[in-house]
N, C-alpha and C positions, 0 to 999 in steps of 0.2 A: 504494500500500500504506500502510495506516495505521501511523504510528509516533508515539512520544512522545519529545520532545526530551531529557528527563532520565532516560529509562529505560535502565538498564544492559543489559538483554536486547535491546532494540531496537538498541543500539550493537553488540552481538555479532552480531546478525542482519545489520546493515549492513556488518560487517567493520571497524568503527572501533575495536573492542576485541578483543584476542586472546582466544581460547578454544580448548580442545582439542575440536574438532568431531568427533563420531563418526557423525553422520547428517545428511543434508541432502536435502530434496526441495522441490517447489514450495511446499508449504503449511507445512512444519515444519523445525525445526532442533534438533539435540540435541548437547549438549556436556557434558563432565565438570564436575561441581560443584567449585568451587575450595575448598570446605570440606566434603568428603565425609563421610558417616557411615561409609562403608567405601570402599576403592578400587573404582572402577567405578560409583560413584554418578553417575547421568546426570540432567540436566535437559532435558526436551523442551518446546519452546515453539512456538506458532504464529508464523509469520513476521510476521503482522500483529499490531499491538498490541491486545490485549484483556485487560482486567484480571482478569476472573473468568470462570468457566464459564458464568455467566448471560449474559455479554456475547458469548460465542462464537457467531458465526453458524452456523445449522444446516449450512451447506455445509462447515464446517471440523470438525465433530464427527467424522465418519468418518475423514478423513485424520489427525487428531490421535490418536485412539484406536487406529487401525490401526498407526500408528507406535509407540505405546506398547506394543502387543501384540508387535510385532516386536522392539523393544528389550528387552522383558522376557526373551525367550528368548536374545537375543544376549548380554546382560549376564550372565545365569546361566551360559551355556556359556563365555564368555570369562574369567570370574572363577573358575570351578569351584565356584560356590556351589550350594546346594541349591534355592534359589528366589529370588524377588525380592519386594520390597514396592513396590507401585505406588500413588502417592497424589498428591493435590494439595490445597493449602490454598486457601480461598475467602475472602479478606479477612483473617480472623483467622489470625495466624501466617504470613501471606504476606509474606516478607521483601522481595520485589521485586514491585511491583504490575503484573506482566505474567503472565498465566496461564502456569503451568509445571507439568509433571508430573514427579514424582520417580520414578526407577526405581533402586531400591537393592538390591544383592545381599544375600541373607540366608542364614545358616547357623544351624541349631539351636544354641541356647545361645551366640549371638554377642554377647550382652550388651546388645543394643539394647533400651532401655526407654523412650525418649522418645516413642514413639507409642502407649504403652499408658496410657490415661487411666482415672481412677476411674470406675466404673459408677454411674449415677444411675437407679435403677429407677423405674418408675411408682408412684404412690401406691397405686393399686389398679386393678382391671379397668376401672372407669368412666373413670379418668384416661387409661388406654391407649386406650379406645374413643373418647373425646373428641378425643384427639390425632390418632388415625387419621382421624377424620371431618374434622377441620380440614385435614389434608393432602389428603384426597380432594376436598374442596370447592375448594381452591386449584388442584388439578390439573384440575378441571372447568371452572374459569375459563380455563385455558390452552387446553384442547382446542377 
């Protein structure tokens, strides 16, 4: 299994650093964030060290997001929240360079504002079309 020697999440997966584990299976591990946005904030990681979603092997996509789906419901019910916010950062704002999915309990008017960024609209319809075409072209290279 791929690990990184200085990765705090790899240390948690290995059992070398204590964490409050809430989920464990062959491919993933989930534990409470030690600096939660709200109680019940969970971090879900692949057991193997992969820094970003782009690095995640296709065979791990389903197990990771299946676990995220299951955790979203469990966190909502366990905390009595109205819903959850499920997100991951990919390099920018990624505090630990090990892919991790945040599952955060949410309630209307809970005061969370950190995930609401300013909107930056397209300059015009042409700018939107050009941007869409560039993304489609990149996707065409991948297929």
